[in-house]
C-alpha positions as CSV (number, residue, x, y, z in Angstrom):
1,M,0.0,0.0,0.0
2,D,2.8,2.4,0.8
3,Q,4.4,1.8,-2.6
4,K,1.2,2.9,-4.4
5,K,0.9,6.0,-2.2
6,T,4.5,6.9,-3.0
7,E,3.9,6.4,-6.7
8,R,0.7,8.6,-6.6
9,K,2.6,11.3,-4.8
10,A,5.5,11.2,-7.3
11,A,3.0,11.4,-10.2
12,L,1.2,14.3,-8.6
13,L,4.5,16.2,-8.0
14,R,5.5,15.5,-11.6
15,T,2.1,16.9,-12.9
16,I,2.4,20.0,-10.7
17,G,6.0,20.5,-12.0
18,M,4.8,20.2,-15.6
19,A,2.0,22.7,-15.0
20,D,4.5,25.2,-13.6
21,A,6.8,24.6,-16.5
22,Y,3.9,25.1,-19.0
23,G,3.3,28.5,-17.4
24,E,6.9,29.4,-17.4
25,I,7.4,28.4,-21.1
26,N,4.3,30.4,-22.2
27,N,5.5,33.4,-20.2
28,A,9.0,33.1,-21.8
29,I,7.6,33.0,-25.3
30,G,5.4,36.0,-24.5
31,R,8.4,37.9,-23.3
32,A,10.2,36.8,-26.5
33,S,7.3,38.1,-28.6
34,V,7.4,41.5,-26.9
35,A,11.2,41.8,-27.3
36,Y,10.8,40.9,-31.0
37,M,8.0,43.5,-31.5
38,F,9.9,46.3,-29.8
39,H,13.3,45.5,-31.2
40,Q,14.9,44.6,-27.9
41,A,17.7,42.3,-29.0
42,D,19.3,42.1,-25.5
43,A,16.0,41.1,-23.9
44,L,15.4,38.5,-26.6
45,K,18.9,37.1,-26.2
46,E,18.3,36.6,-22.4
47,L,15.7,34.0,-23.3
48,F,18.0,31.8,-25.3
49,S,20.2,28.9,-24.2
50,F,23.0,29.8,-26.6
51,E,24.4,26.3,-27.1
52,E,26.0,24.7,-30.1
53,E,22.6,23.0,-30.7
54,S,20.8,26.4,-30.8
55,E,18.9,27.3,-34.0
56,L,16.9,30.3,-35.3
57,C,15.0,30.3,-38.6
58,F,12.7,33.2,-39.7
59,P,11.4,34.0,-43.2
60,G,13.8,36.3,-45.1
61,T,16.8,35.2,-43.1
62,E,19.2,32.3,-43.4
63,K,18.8,29.5,-40.8
64,A,21.3,30.2,-38.0
65,G,22.9,27.3,-36.1
66,G,25.2,27.5,-33.1
67,A,25.4,30.1,-30.3
68,E,27.3,32.8,-32.2
69,A,25.2,32.5,-35.4
70,V,22.0,32.7,-33.4
71,A,23.2,35.8,-31.5
72,R,24.1,37.5,-34.9
73,A,20.7,36.5,-36.4
74,I,18.9,38.1,-33.4
75,D,20.9,41.3,-33.9
76,S,20.0,41.2,-37.6
77,L,16.3,40.7,-37.0
78,V,15.7,43.2,-34.2
79,G,19.0,44.9,-33.4
80,A,18.1,48.2,-35.3
81,P,15.8,50.7,-33.6
82,L,12.1,50.8,-34.7
83,R,11.6,53.2,-37.6
84,A,8.9,55.8,-37.5
85,G,5.6,54.2,-38.4
86,E,6.9,50.6,-37.9
87,M,4.8,48.2,-35.9
88,T,4.4,44.5,-35.4
89,D,1.6,43.3,-33.3
90,C,1.9,39.5,-32.7
91,H,-0.8,37.4,-31.0
92,L,0.2,34.0,-29.9
93,C,-2.7,31.5,-30.0
94,S,-3.3,27.8,-29.4
95,P,-0.3,26.9,-27.3
96,H,1.0,23.3,-27.5
97,V,3.6,22.3,-25.1
98,E,4.8,18.7,-25.0
99,F,7.4,17.6,-22.5
100,E,10.0,15.1,-23.4
101,S,10.2,12.0,-21.1
102,D,13.3,13.6,-19.4
103,T,11.1,16.6,-18.4
104,F,14.1,18.9,-19.1
105,S,13.0,19.8,-22.6
106,A,9.7,20.6,-24.3
107,V,8.6,20.8,-27.9
108,C,6.3,23.7,-28.3
109,S,4.2,25.5,-31.0
110,W,1.9,28.5,-31.2
111,E,-0.2,29.9,-34.0
112,V,0.8,33.5,-34.7
113,L,-1.6,36.3,-35.9
114,S,0.2,39.5,-36.8
115,A,-0.8,43.0,-37.8
116,I,2.2,44.8,-39.3
117,A,2.8,48.4,-40.3
118,E,5.8,48.8,-42.7
119,P,7.1,52.3,-43.2
120,T,7.6,53.3,-46.8
121,P,11.1,54.3,-48.0
122,G,11.7,57.9,-47.1
123,G,8.5,58.0,-45.0
124,E,6.6,60.3,-47.4
125,E,3.6,58.0,-47.6
126,P,1.7,56.3,-44.8
127,A,3.0,53.0,-43.6
128,K,1.8,49.9,-45.4
129,A,-0.6,47.7,-43.4
130,V,0.1,43.9,-43.7
131,W,-1.5,40.7,-42.2
132,A,0.7,37.8,-41.4
133,F,-0.2,34.4,-40.1
134,G,2.0,31.4,-39.3
135,T,3.3,28.9,-36.8
136,L,6.0,29.4,-34.3
137,D,7.8,26.2,-33.3
138,A,10.3,26.0,-30.5
139,L,12.3,23.7,-28.4
140,F,12.7,24.8,-24.8
141,V,15.3,23.4,-22.5
142,L,15.5,23.6,-18.7
143,R,18.7,25.2,-17.5
144,E,19.9,26.8,-14.3
145,K,18.3,30.2,-15.4
146,G,15.0,28.4,-16.1
147,W,13.3,27.4,-19.4
148,L,15.2,28.8,-22.3
149,I,14.8,28.7,-26.1
150,Q,17.2,26.3,-27.8
151,K,15.6,26.2,-31.2
152,I,12.9,28.4,-32.7
153,S,11.5,28.8,-36.2
154,Y,8.6,30.7,-37.7
155,R,6.7,29.2,-40.7
156,R,4.7,31.8,-42.4
157,K,1.4,30.6,-43.9
158,V,0.0,33.9,-45.1
159,R,1.4,37.4,-45.7
160,C,-0.8,39.9,-47.5
161,D,-1.7,43.6,-47.8
162,Y,-4.4,44.5,-45.3
163,D,-6.4,46.6,-47.7
164,R,-6.4,43.8,-50.4
165,G,-7.4,40.9,-48.1
166,W,-6.1,37.4,-48.2
167,A,-8.5,35.9,-50.8
168,E,-9.5,37.0,-54.3
169,E,-13.1,36.0,-53.8
170,V,-14.9,36.2,-50.5
171,S,-18.5,35.2,-49.7
172,A,-20.6,37.5,-47.5
């Protein structure tokens, strides 16, 4: 009887730990999203494990592998200050966090809905409004500092001008 009780306690503690980790991972990806939107490269770098296995892949950039390449890719993506009229508003939806059997890593994904304002060259015209939809995939690893991003990639599904819509024909 004591063995069953011990096993139930262990299972409960593991479940509680995974629930805490789920919250920590979702908070970390939320902080990463904000750092990305506001071009806060240093804040974004704080959320990465920076190991040789580290990877970053976003549309319009080459896949970066390894600690140094990922740091350079982050600087390239968000290292420059926001331009006048520039905005990216990302909404992370449908979180999926699956813990590996070791419970020290988690495979994760989120659907991303974005409203974007892209300044025109020279800024003479109003910024161009754009919709973008895609999937953000990540591998988080548990380290001394907490749950950190080891690998992340964004797969864009749709990117279109706001004023033209994302379909040629629509039904009312």
